PDB file of N, CA, C and O in Angstrom, chain B, residues numbered from 101:
ATOM      1  N   MET B 101      -9.083  13.905  43.415  1.00  0.00           N
ATOM      2  CA  MET B 101      -9.735  13.687  42.156  1.00  0.00           C
ATOM      3  C   MET B 101      -9.258  12.344  41.613  1.00  0.00           C
ATOM      4  O   MET B 101      -8.060  12.060  41.603  1.00  0.00           O
ATOM      5  N   ALA B 102     -10.201  11.522  41.162  1.00  0.00           N
ATOM      6  CA  ALA B 102      -9.895  10.211  40.606  1.00  0.00           C
ATOM      7  C   ALA B 102     -11.137   9.710  39.872  1.00  0.00           C
ATOM      8  O   ALA B 102     -12.175  10.372  39.854  1.00  0.00           O
ATOM      9  N   MET B 103     -11.010   8.533  39.269  1.00  0.00           N
ATOM     10  CA  MET B 103     -12.138   7.926  38.562  1.00  0.00           C
ATOM     11  C   MET B 103     -12.278   6.485  39.020  1.00  0.00           C
ATOM     12  O   MET B 103     -11.294   5.810  39.323  1.00  0.00           O
ATOM     13  N   GLN B 104     -13.520   6.031  39.064  1.00  0.00           N
ATOM     14  CA  GLN B 104     -13.773   4.637  39.393  1.00  0.00           C
ATOM     15  C   GLN B 104     -14.322   3.950  38.146  1.00  0.00           C
ATOM     16  O   GLN B 104     -15.320   4.377  37.566  1.00  0.00           O
ATOM     17  N   LEU B 105     -13.647   2.880  37.752  1.00  0.00           N
ATOM     18  CA  LEU B 105     -14.063   2.073  36.612  1.00  0.00           C
ATOM     19  C   LEU B 105     -13.421   0.703  36.776  1.00  0.00           C
ATOM     20  O   LEU B 105     -12.196   0.583  36.792  1.00  0.00           O
ATOM     21  N   THR B 106     -14.241  -0.321  36.898  1.00  0.00           N
ATOM     22  CA  THR B 106     -13.713  -1.669  37.081  1.00  0.00           C
ATOM     23  C   THR B 106     -13.040  -2.133  35.805  1.00  0.00           C
ATOM     24  O   THR B 106     -13.612  -2.058  34.718  1.00  0.00           O
ATOM     25  N   THR B 107     -11.826  -2.608  35.954  1.00  0.00           N
ATOM     26  CA  THR B 107     -10.991  -3.037  34.841  1.00  0.00           C
ATOM     27  C   THR B 107     -10.464  -4.433  35.135  1.00  0.00           C
ATOM     28  O   THR B 107      -9.969  -4.705  36.229  1.00  0.00           O
ATOM     29  N   THR B 108     -10.575  -5.313  34.149  1.00  0.00           N
ATOM     30  CA  THR B 108      -9.999  -6.643  34.296  1.00  0.00           C
ATOM     31  C   THR B 108      -8.561  -6.595  33.803  1.00  0.00           C
ATOM     32  O   THR B 108      -8.289  -6.201  32.669  1.00  0.00           O
ATOM     33  N   LEU B 109      -7.662  -6.997  34.661  1.00  0.00           N
ATOM     34  CA  LEU B 109      -6.240  -6.974  34.363  1.00  0.00           C
ATOM     35  C   LEU B 109      -5.836  -8.219  33.582  1.00  0.00           C
ATOM     36  O   LEU B 109      -6.586  -9.195  33.563  1.00  0.00           O
ATOM     37  N   PRO B 110      -4.675  -8.212  32.940  1.00  0.00           N
ATOM     38  CA  PRO B 110      -4.213  -9.398  32.206  1.00  0.00           C
ATOM     39  C   PRO B 110      -4.165 -10.661  33.076  1.00  0.00           C
ATOM     40  O   PRO B 110      -4.293 -11.774  32.566  1.00  0.00           O
ATOM     41  N   SER B 111      -3.983 -10.484  34.382  1.00  0.00           N
ATOM     42  CA  SER B 111      -3.933 -11.625  35.308  1.00  0.00           C
ATOM     43  C   SER B 111      -5.317 -12.199  35.604  1.00  0.00           C
ATOM     44  O   SER B 111      -5.436 -13.277  36.187  1.00  0.00           O
ATOM     45  N   GLY B 112      -6.367 -11.471  35.198  1.00  0.00           N
ATOM     46  CA  GLY B 112      -7.728 -11.894  35.491  1.00  0.00           C
ATOM     47  C   GLY B 112      -8.313 -11.213  36.719  1.00  0.00           C
ATOM     48  O   GLY B 112      -9.524 -11.269  36.938  1.00  0.00           O
ATOM     49  N   GLN B 113      -7.472 -10.570  37.523  1.00  0.00           N
ATOM     50  CA  GLN B 113      -7.944  -9.820  38.681  1.00  0.00           C
ATOM     51  C   GLN B 113      -8.601  -8.530  38.214  1.00  0.00           C
ATOM     52  O   GLN B 113      -8.434  -8.117  37.066  1.00  0.00           O
ATOM     53  N   THR B 114      -9.346  -7.902  39.106  1.00  0.00           N
ATOM     54  CA  THR B 114      -9.957  -6.621  38.771  1.00  0.00           C
ATOM     55  C   THR B 114      -9.398  -5.519  39.659  1.00  0.00           C
ATOM     56  O   THR B 114      -8.967  -5.761  40.786  1.00  0.00           O
ATOM     57  N   ALA B 115      -9.417  -4.325  39.132  1.00  0.00           N
ATOM     58  CA  ALA B 115      -9.011  -3.122  39.856  1.00  0.00           C
ATOM     59  C   ALA B 115      -9.980  -2.029  39.446  1.00  0.00           C
ATOM     60  O   ALA B 115     -10.549  -2.085  38.356  1.00  0.00           O
ATOM     61  N   ASN B 116     -10.180  -1.018  40.318  1.00  0.00           N
ATOM     62  CA  ASN B 116     -11.213  -0.040  39.969  1.00  0.00           C
ATOM     63  C   ASN B 116     -10.921   1.413  40.316  1.00  0.00           C
ATOM     64  O   ASN B 116     -11.796   2.257  40.125  1.00  0.00           O
ATOM     65  N   TYR B 117      -9.745   1.744  40.812  1.00  0.00           N
ATOM     66  CA  TYR B 117      -9.489   3.121  41.224  1.00  0.00           C
ATOM     67  C   TYR B 117      -8.389   3.718  40.352  1.00  0.00           C
ATOM     68  O   TYR B 117      -7.216   3.379  40.506  1.00  0.00           O
ATOM     69  N   TRP B 118      -8.772   4.613  39.431  1.00  0.00           N
ATOM     70  CA  TRP B 118      -7.856   5.240  38.483  1.00  0.00           C
ATOM     71  C   TRP B 118      -7.455   6.618  38.984  1.00  0.00           C
ATOM     72  O   TRP B 118      -8.305   7.419  39.371  1.00  0.00           O
ATOM     73  N   LYS B 119      -6.154   6.888  38.976  1.00  0.00           N
ATOM     74  CA  LYS B 119      -5.636   8.168  39.466  1.00  0.00           C
ATOM     75  C   LYS B 119      -4.486   8.629  38.564  1.00  0.00           C
ATOM     76  O   LYS B 119      -3.616   7.835  38.209  1.00  0.00           O
ATOM     77  N   ILE B 120      -4.488   9.906  38.200  1.00  0.00           N
ATOM     78  CA  ILE B 120      -3.344  10.455  37.477  1.00  0.00           C
ATOM     79  C   ILE B 120      -2.158  10.424  38.427  1.00  0.00           C
ATOM     80  O   ILE B 120      -2.213  10.984  39.521  1.00  0.00           O
ATOM     81  N   THR B 121      -1.086   9.766  38.002  1.00  0.00           N
ATOM     82  CA  THR B 121       0.083   9.644  38.862  1.00  0.00           C
ATOM     83  C   THR B 121       1.207  10.599  38.454  1.00  0.00           C
ATOM     84  O   THR B 121       2.098  10.884  39.254  1.00  0.00           O
ATOM     85  N   SER B 122       1.169  11.091  37.225  1.00  0.00           N
ATOM     86  CA  SER B 122       2.135  12.112  36.817  1.00  0.00           C
ATOM     87  C   SER B 122       1.706  12.726  35.496  1.00  0.00           C
ATOM     88  O   SER B 122       0.943  12.137  34.731  1.00  0.00           O
ATOM     89  N   PHE B 123       2.215  13.921  35.252  1.00  0.00           N
ATOM     90  CA  PHE B 123       2.058  14.550  33.939  1.00  0.00           C
ATOM     91  C   PHE B 123       3.192  15.537  33.741  1.00  0.00           C
ATOM     92  O   PHE B 123       3.719  16.108  34.697  1.00  0.00           O
ATOM     93  N   THR B 124       3.554  15.726  32.484  1.00  0.00           N
ATOM     94  CA  THR B 124       4.616  16.648  32.120  1.00  0.00           C
ATOM     95  C   THR B 124       4.133  17.509  30.964  1.00  0.00           C
ATOM     96  O   THR B 124       3.659  17.000  29.949  1.00  0.00           O
ATOM     97  N   THR B 125       4.258  18.807  31.132  1.00  0.00           N
ATOM     98  CA  THR B 125       3.876  19.738  30.074  1.00  0.00           C
ATOM     99  C   THR B 125       5.139  20.185  29.343  1.00  0.00           C
ATOM    100  O   THR B 125       6.111  20.616  29.963  1.00  0.00           O
ATOM    101  N   ASN B 126       5.108  20.075  28.011  1.00  0.00           N
ATOM    102  CA  ASN B 126       6.230  20.523  27.202  1.00  0.00           C
ATOM    103  C   ASN B 126       5.718  21.621  26.273  1.00  0.00           C
ATOM    104  O   ASN B 126       5.072  21.337  25.264  1.00  0.00           O
ATOM    105  N   ARG B 127       6.001  22.846  26.610  1.00  0.00           N
ATOM    106  CA  ARG B 127       5.501  23.967  25.806  1.00  0.00           C
ATOM    107  C   ARG B 127       6.244  24.111  24.476  1.00  0.00           C
ATOM    108  O   ARG B 127       5.709  24.696  23.534  1.00  0.00           O
ATOM    109  N   LEU B 128       7.458  23.590  24.386  1.00  0.00           N
ATOM    110  CA  LEU B 128       8.187  23.645  23.120  1.00  0.00           C
ATOM    111  C   LEU B 128       7.536  22.772  22.053  1.00  0.00           C
ATOM    112  O   LEU B 128       7.478  23.150  20.883  1.00  0.00           O
ATOM    113  N   THR B 129       7.043  21.596  22.464  1.00  0.00           N
ATOM    114  CA  THR B 129       6.387  20.686  21.510  1.00  0.00           C
ATOM    115  C   THR B 129       4.864  20.759  21.605  1.00  0.00           C
ATOM    116  O   THR B 129       4.158  20.070  20.869  1.00  0.00           O
ATOM    117  N   SER B 130       4.369  21.583  22.503  1.00  0.00           N
ATOM    118  CA  SER B 130       2.922  21.724  22.741  1.00  0.00           C
ATOM    119  C   SER B 130       2.261  20.372  22.998  1.00  0.00           C
ATOM    120  O   SER B 130       1.288  20.001  22.343  1.00  0.00           O
ATOM    121  N   THR B 131       2.815  19.649  23.967  1.00  0.00           N
ATOM    122  CA  THR B 131       2.251  18.356  24.356  1.00  0.00           C
ATOM    123  C   THR B 131       2.214  18.232  25.877  1.00  0.00           C
ATOM    124  O   THR B 131       2.974  18.881  26.596  1.00  0.00           O
ATOM    125  N   ILE B 132       1.315  17.386  26.337  1.00  0.00           N
ATOM    126  CA  ILE B 132       1.273  17.012  27.743  1.00  0.00           C
ATOM    127  C   ILE B 132       1.270  15.488  27.782  1.00  0.00           C
ATOM    128  O   ILE B 132       0.398  14.846  27.197  1.00  0.00           O
ATOM    129  N   ALA B 133       2.235  14.925  28.464  1.00  0.00           N
ATOM    130  CA  ALA B 133       2.299  13.472  28.668  1.00  0.00           C
ATOM    131  C   ALA B 133       1.643  13.175  30.012  1.00  0.00           C
ATOM    132  O   ALA B 133       2.050  13.715  31.041  1.00  0.00           O
ATOM    133  N   VAL B 134       0.623  12.310  29.998  1.00  0.00           N
ATOM    134  CA  VAL B 134      -0.134  11.990  31.205  1.00  0.00           C
ATOM    135  C   VAL B 134       0.007  10.502  31.494  1.00  0.00           C
ATOM    136  O   VAL B 134      -0.146   9.667  30.603  1.00  0.00           O
ATOM    137  N   ARG B 135       0.299  10.184  32.741  1.00  0.00           N
ATOM    138  CA  ARG B 135       0.334   8.786  33.189  1.00  0.00           C
ATOM    139  C   ARG B 135      -0.798   8.612  34.188  1.00  0.00           C
ATOM    140  O   ARG B 135      -0.894   9.344  35.173  1.00  0.00           O
ATOM    141  N   ILE B 136      -1.659   7.627  33.919  1.00  0.00           N
ATOM    142  CA  ILE B 136      -2.760   7.313  34.825  1.00  0.00           C
ATOM    143  C   ILE B 136      -2.620   5.854  35.229  1.00  0.00           C
ATOM    144  O   ILE B 136      -2.348   4.984  34.401  1.00  0.00           O
ATOM    145  N   SER B 137      -2.810   5.608  36.511  1.00  0.00           N
ATOM    146  CA  SER B 137      -2.612   4.267  37.040  1.00  0.00           C
ATOM    147  C   SER B 137      -3.898   3.762  37.686  1.00  0.00           C
ATOM    148  O   SER B 137      -4.691   4.536  38.222  1.00  0.00           O
ATOM    149  N   VAL B 138      -4.082   2.451  37.623  1.00  0.00           N
ATOM    150  CA  VAL B 138      -5.230   1.842  38.296  1.00  0.00           C
ATOM    151  C   VAL B 138      -4.720   1.046  39.490  1.00  0.00           C
ATOM    152  O   VAL B 138      -3.732   0.317  39.409  1.00  0.00           O
ATOM    153  N   TYR B 139      -5.424   1.212  40.588  1.00  0.00           N
ATOM    154  CA  TYR B 139      -5.140   0.510  41.833  1.00  0.00           C
ATOM    155  C   TYR B 139      -6.307  -0.427  42.117  1.00  0.00           C
ATOM    156  O   TYR B 139      -7.418  -0.211  41.635  1.00  0.00           O
ATOM    157  N   ALA B 140      -6.050  -1.458  42.892  1.00  0.00           N
ATOM    158  CA  ALA B 140      -7.113  -2.416  43.205  1.00  0.00           C
ATOM    159  C   ALA B 140      -8.329  -1.700  43.799  1.00  0.00           C
ATOM    160  O   ALA B 140      -9.469  -1.979  43.428  1.00  0.00           O
ATOM    161  N   THR B 141      -8.074  -0.789  44.712  1.00  0.00           N
ATOM    162  CA  THR B 141      -9.128  -0.017  45.374  1.00  0.00           C
ATOM    163  C   THR B 141      -8.578   1.344  45.776  1.00  0.00           C
ATOM    164  O   THR B 141      -7.373   1.586  45.702  1.00  0.00           O
ATOM    165  N   GLN B 142      -9.468   2.225  46.199  1.00  0.00           N
ATOM    166  CA  GLN B 142      -9.032   3.519  46.714  1.00  0.00           C
ATOM    167  C   GLN B 142      -8.171   3.318  47.964  1.00  0.00           C
ATOM    168  O   GLN B 142      -7.185   4.027  48.164  1.00  0.00           O
ATOM    169  N   ALA B 143      -8.546   2.350  48.800  1.00  0.00           N
ATOM    170  CA  ALA B 143      -7.765   2.075  50.015  1.00  0.00           C
ATOM    171  C   ALA B 143      -6.348   1.631  49.662  1.00  0.00           C
ATOM    172  O   ALA B 143      -5.401   1.979  50.367  1.00  0.00           O
ATOM    173  N   ALA B 144      -6.192   0.871  48.584  1.00  0.00           N
ATOM    174  CA  ALA B 144      -4.853   0.443  48.151  1.00  0.00           C
ATOM    175  C   ALA B 144      -4.019   1.653  47.772  1.00  0.00           C
ATOM    176  O   ALA B 144      -2.836   1.710  48.108  1.00  0.00           O
ATOM    177  N   ARG B 145      -4.601   2.610  47.088  1.00  0.00           N
ATOM    178  CA  ARG B 145      -3.884   3.835  46.703  1.00  0.00           C
ATOM    179  C   ARG B 145      -3.495   4.635  47.939  1.00  0.00           C
ATOM    180  O   ARG B 145      -2.369   5.118  48.052  1.00  0.00           O
ATOM    181  N   GLN B 146      -4.439   4.767  48.861  1.00  0.00           N
ATOM    182  CA  GLN B 146      -4.176   5.548  50.070  1.00  0.00           C
ATOM    183  C   GLN B 146      -3.124   4.885  50.961  1.00  0.00           C
ATOM    184  O   GLN B 146      -2.490   5.548  51.782  1.00  0.00           O
ATOM    185  N   SER B 147      -2.944   3.576  50.793  1.00  0.00           N
ATOM    186  CA  SER B 147      -1.915   2.844  51.546  1.00  0.00           C
ATOM    187  C   SER B 147      -0.578   2.848  50.811  1.00  0.00           C
ATOM    188  O   SER B 147       0.367   2.177  51.225  1.00  0.00           O
ATOM    189  N   ASN B 148      -0.506   3.606  49.720  1.00  0.00           N
ATOM    190  CA  ASN B 148       0.709   3.715  48.909  1.00  0.00           C
ATOM    191  C   ASN B 148       1.163   2.393  48.309  1.00  0.00           C
ATOM    192  O   ASN B 148       2.359   2.175  48.116  1.00  0.00           O
ATOM    193  N   LEU B 149       0.202   1.498  48.011  1.00  0.00           N
ATOM    194  CA  LEU B 149       0.546   0.263  47.313  1.00  0.00           C
ATOM    195  C   LEU B 149       0.846   0.584  45.859  1.00  0.00           C
ATOM    196  O   LEU B 149       0.427   1.623  45.350  1.00  0.00           O
ATOM    197  N   GLN B 150       1.560  -0.292  45.198  1.00  0.00           N
ATOM    198  CA  GLN B 150       1.911  -0.098  43.793  1.00  0.00           C
ATOM    199  C   GLN B 150       0.662  -0.211  42.917  1.00  0.00           C
ATOM    200  O   GLN B 150      -0.255  -0.967  43.240  1.00  0.00           O
ATOM    201  N   PRO B 151       0.621   0.534  41.812  1.00  0.00           N
ATOM    202  CA  PRO B 151      -0.515   0.387  40.890  1.00  0.00           C
ATOM    203  C   PRO B 151      -0.497  -0.982  40.215  1.00  0.00           C
ATOM    204  O   PRO B 151       0.551  -1.609  40.066  1.00  0.00           O
ATOM    205  N   CYS B 152      -1.673  -1.422  39.815  1.00  0.00           N
ATOM    206  CA  CYS B 152      -1.804  -2.700  39.112  1.00  0.00           C
ATOM    207  C   CYS B 152      -1.451  -2.570  37.637  1.00  0.00           C
ATOM    208  O   CYS B 152      -0.972  -3.521  37.019  1.00  0.00           O
ATOM    209  N   LEU B 153      -1.691  -1.388  37.076  1.00  0.00           N
ATOM    210  CA  LEU B 153      -1.493  -1.146  35.652  1.00  0.00           C
ATOM    211  C   LEU B 153      -1.360   0.356  35.448  1.00  0.00           C
ATOM    212  O   LEU B 153      -1.981   1.142  36.163  1.00  0.00           O
ATOM    213  N   THR B 154      -0.556   0.748  34.481  1.00  0.00           N
ATOM    214  CA  THR B 154      -0.374   2.160  34.153  1.00  0.00           C
ATOM    215  C   THR B 154      -0.578   2.348  32.656  1.00  0.00           C
ATOM    216  O   THR B 154      -0.142   1.527  31.848  1.00  0.00           O
ATOM    217  N   LYS B 155      -1.252   3.447  32.298  1.00  0.00           N
ATOM    218  CA  LYS B 155      -1.442   3.803  30.890  1.00  0.00           C
ATOM    219  C   LYS B 155      -0.909   5.212  30.673  1.00  0.00           C
ATOM    220  O   LYS B 155      -0.940   6.054  31.571  1.00  0.00           O
ATOM    221  N   ASN B 156      -0.423   5.446  29.465  1.00  0.00           N
ATOM    222  CA  ASN B 156       0.131   6.752  29.098  1.00  0.00           C
ATOM    223  C   ASN B 156      -0.669   7.356  27.948  1.00  0.00           C
ATOM    224  O   ASN B 156      -1.056   6.662  27.008  1.00  0.00           O
ATOM    225  N   TYR B 157      -0.905   8.640  28.042  1.00  0.00           N
ATOM    226  CA  TYR B 157      -1.615   9.386  26.997  1.00  0.00           C
ATOM    227  C   TYR B 157      -0.828  10.655  26.697  1.00  0.00           C
ATOM    228  O   TYR B 157      -0.126  11.177  27.564  1.00  0.00           O
ATOM    229  N   THR B 158      -0.946  11.144  25.476  1.00  0.00           N
ATOM    230  CA  THR B 158      -0.305  12.390  25.096  1.00  0.00           C
ATOM    231  C   THR B 158      -1.354  13.329  24.506  1.00  0.00           C
ATOM    232  O   THR B 158      -2.049  12.976  23.553  1.00  0.00           O
ATOM    233  N   LEU B 159      -1.461  14.507  25.072  1.00  0.00           N
ATOM    234  CA  LEU B 159      -2.343  15.538  24.546  1.00  0.00           C
ATOM    235  C   LEU B 159      -1.532  16.439  23.640  1.00  0.00           C
ATOM    236  O   LEU B 159      -0.405  16.813  23.964  1.00  0.00           O
ATOM    237  N   SER B 160      -2.109  16.784  22.509  1.00  0.00           N
ATOM    238  CA  SER B 160      -1.471  17.712  21.579  1.00  0.00           C
ATOM    239  C   SER B 160      -2.571  18.473  20.849  1.00  0.00           C
ATOM    240  O   SER B 160      -3.755  18.209  21.055  1.00  0.00           O
ATOM    241  N   GLY B 161      -2.187  19.397  20.013  1.00  0.00           N
ATOM    242  CA  GLY B 161      -3.150  20.151  19.210  1.00  0.00           C
ATOM    243  C   GLY B 161      -4.181  20.859  20.075  1.00  0.00           C
ATOM    244  O   GLY B 161      -3.840  21.490  21.076  1.00  0.00           O
ATOM    245  N   THR B 162      -5.445  20.749  19.680  1.00  0.00           N
ATOM    246  CA  THR B 162      -6.504  21.443  20.423  1.00  0.00           C
ATOM    247  C   THR B 162      -6.667  20.881  21.837  1.00  0.00           C
ATOM    248  O   THR B 162      -7.068  21.616  22.740  1.00  0.00           O
ATOM    249  N   ASP B 163      -6.367  19.604  22.048  1.00  0.00           N
ATOM    250  CA  ASP B 163      -6.441  19.045  23.401  1.00  0.00           C
ATOM    251  C   ASP B 163      -5.427  19.739  24.313  1.00  0.00           C
ATOM    252  O   ASP B 163      -5.738  20.055  25.461  1.00  0.00           O
ATOM    253  N   PHE B 164      -4.222  19.975  23.805  1.00  0.00           N
ATOM    254  CA  PHE B 164      -3.193  20.694  24.565  1.00  0.00           C
ATOM    255  C   PHE B 164      -3.656  22.123  24.858  1.00  0.00           C
ATOM    256  O   PHE B 164      -3.559  22.594  25.991  1.00  0.00           O
ATOM    257  N   THR B 165      -4.153  22.800  23.841  1.00  0.00           N
ATOM    258  CA  THR B 165      -4.590  24.187  23.986  1.00  0.00           C
ATOM    259  C   THR B 165      -5.713  24.304  25.008  1.00  0.00           C
ATOM    260  O   THR B 165      -5.692  25.197  25.854  1.00  0.00           O
ATOM    261  N   THR B 166      -6.685  23.414  24.936  1.00  0.00           N
ATOM    262  CA  THR B 166      -7.809  23.423  25.872  1.00  0.00           C
ATOM    263  C   THR B 166      -7.337  23.184  27.296  1.00  0.00           C
ATOM    264  O   THR B 166      -7.742  23.899  28.213  1.00  0.00           O
ATOM    265  N   ALA B 167      -6.484  22.185  27.490  1.00  0.00           N
ATOM    266  CA  ALA B 167      -6.007  21.847  28.830  1.00  0.00           C
ATOM    267  C   ALA B 167      -5.188  22.970  29.448  1.00  0.00           C
ATOM    268  O   ALA B 167      -5.372  23.303  30.619  1.00  0.00           O
ATOM    269  N   THR B 168      -4.288  23.552  28.671  1.00  0.00           N
ATOM    270  CA  THR B 168      -3.418  24.586  29.232  1.00  0.00           C
ATOM    271  C   THR B 168      -4.147  25.910  29.440  1.00  0.00           C
ATOM    272  O   THR B 168      -3.668  26.762  30.189  1.00  0.00           O
ATOM    273  N   ALA B 169      -5.283  26.095  28.800  1.00  0.00           N
ATOM    274  CA  ALA B 169      -6.074  27.314  29.003  1.00  0.00           C
ATOM    275  C   ALA B 169      -6.990  27.193  30.222  1.00  0.00           C
ATOM    276  O   ALA B 169      -7.534  28.193  30.692  1.00  0.00           O
ATOM    277  N   ALA B 170      -7.160  25.983  30.726  1.00  0.00           N
ATOM    278  CA  ALA B 170      -8.073  25.752  31.847  1.00  0.00           C
ATOM    279  C   ALA B 170      -7.520  26.339  33.144  1.00  0.00           C
ATOM    280  O   ALA B 170      -6.306  26.436  33.324  1.00  0.00           O
ATOM    281  N   THR B 171      -8.404  26.721  34.026  1.00  0.00           N
ATOM    282  CA  THR B 171      -8.018  27.229  35.340  1.00  0.00           C
ATOM    283  C   THR B 171      -7.381  26.124  36.178  1.00  0.00           C
ATOM    284  O   THR B 171      -6.437  26.373  36.928  1.00  0.00           O
ATOM    285  N   ASN B 172      -7.902  24.904  36.049  1.00  0.00           N
ATOM    286  CA  ASN B 172      -7.395  23.764  36.816  1.00  0.00           C
ATOM    287  C   ASN B 172      -6.886  22.709  35.836  1.00  0.00           C
ATOM    288  O   ASN B 172      -7.681  21.977  35.245  1.00  0.00           O
ATOM    289  N   LEU B 173      -5.582  22.627  35.661  1.00  0.00           N
ATOM    290  CA  LEU B 173      -5.000  21.711  34.674  1.00  0.00           C
ATOM    291  C   LEU B 173      -5.317  20.258  34.982  1.00  0.00           C
ATOM    292  O   LEU B 173      -5.648  19.502  34.069  1.00  0.00           O
ATOM    293  N   VAL B 174      -5.227  19.848  36.228  1.00  0.00           N
ATOM    294  CA  VAL B 174      -5.500  18.445  36.577  1.00  0.00           C
ATOM    295  C   VAL B 174      -6.939  18.085  36.233  1.00  0.00           C
ATOM    296  O   VAL B 174      -7.194  17.014  35.682  1.00  0.00           O
ATOM    297  N   GLN B 175      -7.874  18.961  36.550  1.00  0.00           N
ATOM    298  CA  GLN B 175      -9.272  18.714  36.205  1.00  0.00           C
ATOM    299  C   GLN B 175      -9.429  18.614  34.693  1.00  0.00           C
ATOM    300  O   GLN B 175     -10.184  17.769  34.210  1.00  0.00           O
ATOM    301  N   ALA B 176      -8.734  19.456  33.940  1.00  0.00           N
ATOM    302  CA  ALA B 176      -8.794  19.411  32.478  1.00  0.00           C
ATOM    303  C   ALA B 176      -8.228  18.094  31.947  1.00  0.00           C
ATOM    304  O   ALA B 176      -8.728  17.562  30.957  1.00  0.00           O
ATOM    305  N   LEU B 177      -7.191  17.568  32.596  1.00  0.00           N
ATOM    306  CA  LEU B 177      -6.632  16.283  32.176  1.00  0.00           C
ATOM    307  C   LEU B 177      -7.626  15.152  32.413  1.00  0.00           C
ATOM    308  O   LEU B 177      -7.772  14.269  31.568  1.00  0.00           O
ATOM    309  N   TYR B 178      -8.308  15.171  33.551  1.00  0.00           N
ATOM    310  CA  TYR B 178      -9.346  14.160  33.793  1.00  0.00           C
ATOM    311  C   TYR B 178     -10.479  14.279  32.775  1.00  0.00           C
ATOM    312  O   TYR B 178     -11.005  13.265  32.317  1.00  0.00           O
ATOM    313  N   THR B 179     -10.854  15.495  32.421  1.00  0.00           N
ATOM    314  CA  THR B 179     -11.896  15.693  31.400  1.00  0.00           C
ATOM    315  C   THR B 179     -11.465  15.068  30.082  1.00  0.00           C
ATOM    316  O   THR B 179     -12.262  14.410  29.414  1.00  0.00           O
ATOM    317  N   TYR B 180     -10.214  15.272  29.707  1.00  0.00           N
ATOM    318  CA  TYR B 180      -9.679  14.662  28.481  1.00  0.00           C
ATOM    319  C   TYR B 180      -9.737  13.128  28.582  1.00  0.00           C
ATOM    320  O   TYR B 180     -10.195  12.459  27.656  1.00  0.00           O
ATOM    321  N   LEU B 181      -9.276  12.588  29.697  1.00  0.00           N
ATOM    322  CA  LEU B 181      -9.237  11.128  29.857  1.00  0.00           C
ATOM    323  C   LEU B 181     -10.639  10.525  29.808  1.00  0.00           C
ATOM    324  O   LEU B 181     -10.840   9.467  29.212  1.00  0.00           O
ATOM    325  N   LYS B 182     -11.605  11.192  30.431  1.00  0.00           N
ATOM    326  CA  LYS B 182     -12.984  10.683  30.438  1.00  0.00           C
ATOM    327  C   LYS B 182     -13.566  10.597  29.034  1.00  0.00           C
ATOM    328  O   LYS B 182     -14.480   9.809  28.790  1.00  0.00           O
ATOM    329  N   ALA B 183     -13.049  11.395  28.114  1.00  0.00           N
ATOM    330  CA  ALA B 183     -13.524  11.382  26.730  1.00  0.00           C
ATOM    331  C   ALA B 183     -12.911  10.235  25.921  1.00  0.00           C
ATOM    332  O   ALA B 183     -13.340   9.974  24.798  1.00  0.00           O
ATOM    333  N   GLN B 184     -11.921   9.557  26.479  1.00  0.00           N
ATOM    334  CA  GLN B 184     -11.262   8.450  25.779  1.00  0.00           C
ATOM    335  C   GLN B 184     -12.096   7.176  25.945  1.00  0.00           C
ATOM    336  O   GLN B 184     -12.732   6.974  26.979  1.00  0.00           O
ATOM    337  N   SER B 185     -12.086   6.328  24.925  1.00  0.00           N
ATOM    338  CA  SER B 185     -12.907   5.116  24.954  1.00  0.00           C
ATOM    339  C   SER B 185     -12.517   4.181  26.108  1.00  0.00           C
ATOM    340  O   SER B 185     -13.351   3.405  26.572  1.00  0.00           O
ATOM    341  N   ASP B 186     -11.275   4.243  26.572  1.00  0.00           N
ATOM    342  CA  ASP B 186     -10.846   3.396  27.689  1.00  0.00           C
ATOM    343  C   ASP B 186     -11.625   3.674  28.968  1.00  0.00           C
ATOM    344  O   ASP B 186     -11.687   2.821  29.853  1.00  0.00           O
ATOM    345  N   PHE B 187     -12.215   4.853  29.071  1.00  0.00           N
ATOM    346  CA  PHE B 187     -12.859   5.253  30.317  1.00  0.00           C
ATOM    347  C   PHE B 187     -14.359   5.462  30.194  1.00  0.00           C
ATOM    348  O   PHE B 187     -14.957   6.169  31.004  1.00  0.00           O
ATOM    349  N   THR B 188     -14.973   4.849  29.182  1.00  0.00           N
ATOM    350  CA  THR B 188     -16.418   4.921  29.025  1.00  0.00           C
ATOM    351  C   THR B 188     -17.087   4.285  30.243  1.00  0.00           C
ATOM    352  O   THR B 188     -16.771   3.155  30.615  1.00  0.00           O
ATOM    353  N   GLY B 189     -17.991   5.005  30.847  1.00  0.00           N
ATOM    354  CA  GLY B 189     -18.726   4.481  32.004  1.00  0.00           C
ATOM    355  C   GLY B 189     -18.083   4.778  33.335  1.00  0.00           C
ATOM    356  O   GLY B 189     -18.553   4.295  34.365  1.00  0.00           O
ATOM    357  N   GLU B 190     -17.004   5.571  33.344  1.00  0.00           N
ATOM    358  CA  GLU B 190     -16.328   5.883  34.602  1.00  0.00           C
ATOM    359  C   GLU B 190     -17.234   6.727  35.494  1.00  0.00           C
ATOM    360  O   GLU B 190     -18.166   7.381  35.026  1.00  0.00           O
ATOM    361  N   VAL B 191     -16.933   6.692  36.797  1.00  0.00           N
ATOM    362  CA  VAL B 191     -17.628   7.498  37.783  1.00  0.00           C
ATOM    363  C   VAL B 191     -16.578   8.308  38.530  1.00  0.00           C
ATOM    364  O   VAL B 191     -15.559   7.765  38.956  1.00  0.00           O
ATOM    365  N   ASP B 192     -16.825   9.613  38.690  1.00  0.00           N
ATOM    366  CA  ASP B 192     -15.893  10.452  39.449  1.00  0.00           C
ATOM    367  C   ASP B 192     -15.913  10.037  40.908  1.00  0.00           C
ATOM    368  O   ASP B 192     -16.960   9.689  41.455  1.00  0.00           O
ATOM    369  N   CYS B 193     -14.752  10.078  41.525  1.00  0.00           N
ATOM    370  CA  CYS B 193     -14.707   9.800  42.970  1.00  0.00           C
ATOM    371  C   CYS B 193     -13.629  10.639  43.627  1.00  0.00           C
ATOM    372  O   CYS B 193     -13.431  10.552  44.839  1.00  0.00           O
TER     373      CYS B 193
END
């Protein structure tokens, strides 16, 4: 599971393969910390190259409740991320 969205990096280069690289659920604070990284291409990710850029998001409140109630937590995290303005126009891949 991943998303494709071309992103221009601060260096001027582009990357287009976004993948959740980690997440941590904290039930005491009712939050989920999600790290999503962009790689130049899917092939770069599959070759275990370093990500070009990483972004962090925190789910809380109803977003936390919705995600933790889902049958597939990772899929629920991608659903949350797709709703963020940073990922407008993404394509599932």
